[in-house]
C-alpha positions as CSV (number, residue, x, y, z in Angstrom):
1,D,9.1,16.7,-85.6
2,A,10.4,19.3,-87.6
3,A,13.9,18.4,-87.5
4,A,13.2,15.3,-88.7
5,A,10.6,16.5,-91.9
6,V,13.9,18.8,-92.2
7,R,16.0,15.5,-92.6
8,F,13.5,13.5,-94.8
9,L,12.9,16.8,-97.3
10,R,17.1,16.9,-97.9
11,R,17.2,13.3,-98.5
12,D,13.3,12.9,-100.6
13,P,14.3,13.0,-104.2
14,R,11.6,15.4,-104.9
15,S,13.0,18.1,-102.9
16,A,16.1,17.1,-102.4
17,G,19.0,20.0,-103.2
18,R,16.8,22.7,-103.2
19,P,16.6,25.2,-100.2
20,V,14.8,24.0,-96.9
21,G,12.7,27.0,-95.1
22,L,10.7,26.6,-91.7
23,L,7.3,28.6,-91.1
24,G,6.3,28.5,-87.7
25,H,2.9,30.3,-86.9
26,S,2.2,31.1,-82.5
27,E,3.8,28.0,-80.8
28,G,4.8,26.8,-83.9
29,T,7.9,29.8,-83.6
30,V,9.2,28.0,-80.1
31,I,9.4,24.3,-82.3
32,A,10.6,26.2,-85.9
33,P,13.7,27.5,-84.2
34,L,14.3,24.6,-82.6
35,A,14.7,22.2,-85.0
36,A,16.6,25.0,-87.4
37,Q,19.2,24.6,-84.3
38,R,19.8,20.6,-85.2
39,E,19.2,21.1,-88.9
40,R,20.8,23.7,-91.3
41,V,18.0,25.4,-92.6
42,E,17.9,28.6,-95.8
43,G,15.4,30.4,-94.1
44,L,13.1,30.6,-91.1
45,I,9.7,32.5,-91.1
46,L,8.3,33.2,-87.2
47,M,4.4,34.7,-87.4
48,S,3.1,35.9,-84.1
49,A,6.5,34.7,-82.5
50,M,6.3,33.8,-79.1
51,A,9.3,36.6,-77.4
52,R,7.5,35.5,-74.1
53,R,7.2,32.4,-71.6
54,L,4.0,31.0,-71.8
55,D,3.2,31.8,-68.6
56,D,3.9,35.4,-68.7
57,I,2.1,35.5,-71.9
58,L,-1.1,34.2,-70.2
59,H,-0.5,36.5,-67.0
60,Y,-0.6,39.4,-69.4
61,Q,-3.8,38.2,-71.3
62,L,-5.3,36.8,-68.0
63,V,-4.2,39.4,-65.5
64,E,-3.0,42.7,-67.2
65,R,-5.0,43.0,-70.2
66,Q,-8.5,42.3,-68.4
67,S,-7.9,44.6,-65.7
68,G,-7.2,47.4,-68.5
69,W,-10.9,46.0,-70.3
70,V,-12.3,46.5,-67.0
71,R,-11.0,50.0,-66.5
72,D,-11.5,51.2,-70.0
73,R,-14.6,50.0,-70.4
74,A,-16.6,48.9,-66.6
75,D,-15.7,52.3,-65.4
76,E,-17.9,54.3,-67.1
77,D,-17.3,57.1,-64.5
78,H,-13.8,57.0,-64.5
79,D,-13.7,57.4,-60.9
80,G,-11.4,54.2,-60.1
81,F,-14.4,52.0,-59.0
82,I,-16.8,49.7,-60.5
83,D,-19.5,49.8,-58.7
84,A,-23.0,47.8,-59.1
85,A,-24.6,49.7,-62.0
86,E,-21.7,49.9,-63.6
87,A,-20.8,46.1,-62.9
88,S,-24.7,45.2,-64.3
89,R,-24.3,46.7,-67.3
90,H,-20.8,44.4,-67.9
91,Q,-22.3,40.7,-67.6
92,E,-18.9,39.9,-70.1
93,F,-16.5,40.4,-66.9
94,S,-18.2,38.2,-64.7
95,L,-17.8,41.3,-62.0
96,D,-19.1,39.6,-58.5
97,I,-18.9,42.9,-56.1
98,G,-19.8,40.7,-53.3
99,S,-16.6,38.3,-53.9
100,T,-14.3,40.4,-55.2
101,D,-15.2,44.3,-53.0
102,A,-12.7,43.2,-50.0
103,D,-13.2,46.4,-47.9
104,H,-17.3,45.5,-48.3
105,D,-17.5,49.1,-49.2
106,G,-20.0,48.2,-52.0
107,R,-17.6,48.8,-54.9
108,I,-14.3,47.3,-56.9
109,S,-11.5,49.3,-56.8
110,M,-8.6,48.8,-59.8
111,G,-6.5,47.7,-56.4
112,E,-9.5,45.4,-55.5
113,L,-9.8,43.9,-59.3
114,G,-6.4,43.7,-59.6
115,V,-5.6,41.3,-56.8
116,A,-8.5,39.1,-57.3
117,L,-7.6,38.8,-61.4
118,E,-4.0,37.6,-59.8
119,V,-5.6,34.9,-57.0
120,Q,-7.7,33.6,-60.1
121,F,-4.5,33.5,-61.8
122,Q,-2.2,31.9,-59.6
123,E,-5.4,29.0,-59.1
124,Q,-5.1,28.4,-62.6
125,Q,-1.9,28.1,-62.9
126,K,-1.7,25.5,-60.0
127,G,-4.0,23.3,-61.8
128,L,-1.8,24.0,-65.3
129,R,1.5,23.2,-63.5
130,E,-0.2,19.5,-62.8
131,V,-0.2,19.2,-66.7
132,P,2.7,17.6,-68.5
133,W,2.4,19.4,-71.6
134,Y,2.8,22.8,-69.9
135,R,5.0,22.3,-67.4
136,S,7.1,21.3,-70.5
137,H,6.5,25.0,-72.2
138,L,7.6,26.6,-69.0
139,E,10.9,25.2,-69.9
140,I,10.8,26.3,-72.9
141,K,13.4,29.4,-73.5
142,P,11.6,32.7,-75.5
143,N,13.3,33.2,-79.2
144,E,14.3,36.5,-77.7
145,E,16.9,34.2,-75.1
146,V,17.2,31.0,-78.4
147,L,17.5,33.1,-81.5
148,P,20.0,36.7,-80.8
149,G,19.0,39.5,-82.9
150,F,15.7,38.0,-83.0
151,A,13.9,41.6,-82.6
152,G,17.3,43.3,-84.1
153,P,17.2,46.0,-87.2
154,E,16.8,43.1,-89.5
155,C,13.8,42.2,-88.6
156,L,11.3,42.9,-91.6
157,I,8.0,42.9,-89.3
158,T,7.3,42.5,-85.7
159,A,3.8,42.8,-84.0
160,P,2.0,41.0,-81.1
161,E,-0.6,38.5,-82.3
162,T,-4.1,39.9,-80.8
163,R,-7.2,39.0,-80.5
164,A,-8.0,41.0,-83.9
165,S,-5.3,39.2,-85.7
166,A,-6.6,37.0,-88.3
167,P,-6.4,32.7,-87.9
168,I,-4.0,31.5,-90.4
169,R,-3.8,28.2,-92.0
170,I,-1.7,27.0,-95.0
171,P,-3.6,24.4,-96.9
172,R,-0.6,21.5,-97.4
173,D,-0.5,18.7,-100.0
174,T,-1.8,15.7,-98.6
175,V,0.7,13.0,-99.1
176,T,4.0,15.3,-99.7
177,R,2.4,17.9,-96.7
178,E,4.2,20.6,-99.3
179,S,2.1,24.3,-99.1
180,V,-0.4,24.4,-102.0
181,S,0.2,27.7,-102.3
182,A,3.9,28.0,-102.1
183,R,6.4,25.5,-103.7
184,G,8.9,24.6,-101.5
185,L,7.3,25.4,-98.6
186,Y,6.2,22.4,-95.9
187,P,4.4,24.1,-92.9
188,I,4.7,23.3,-89.2
189,G,3.0,23.9,-85.9
190,E,-0.1,25.4,-85.2
191,G,-2.4,26.5,-88.5
192,A,-0.4,24.2,-90.8
193,G,-4.0,22.7,-91.9
């Protein structure tokens, strides 16, 4: 529990009286602000912050972005359709013309693709909503609701986490859990080492 970690640092003689800040990455950006609401901290750093609900993020990744990738890459002649030849050259998208071609014209329109991706997403959501971890994440408010001014002018850098962003790992001391490269930093969440 991140709030308990802050309390521990306040009591521990090695860190007592020193400023305590929290750094959260990705999912840790939901945990760190909640801990900061419970326990006073002198700093809060959020990297690749979750500004939207988890189901909104997944919808973007699995439906909206996927649809855009297929349109931009597989629709080679830019006619708004994926024919069998185009689909065969783009196996990375697993385009099954037979099951996606709702009007049976031998090709997939962008509308048919959108419907197929949405149906697939909704089916995945049914299963995920049975998982306690996922249900609990759906109840968490995104950072833009929890932190007034989250995306305000005082933010130095705001950027989305993308497939191109590098994974982060912050090595910690095995006993104190303090960052080995940044004295006084106690990382929490994904990538904390």
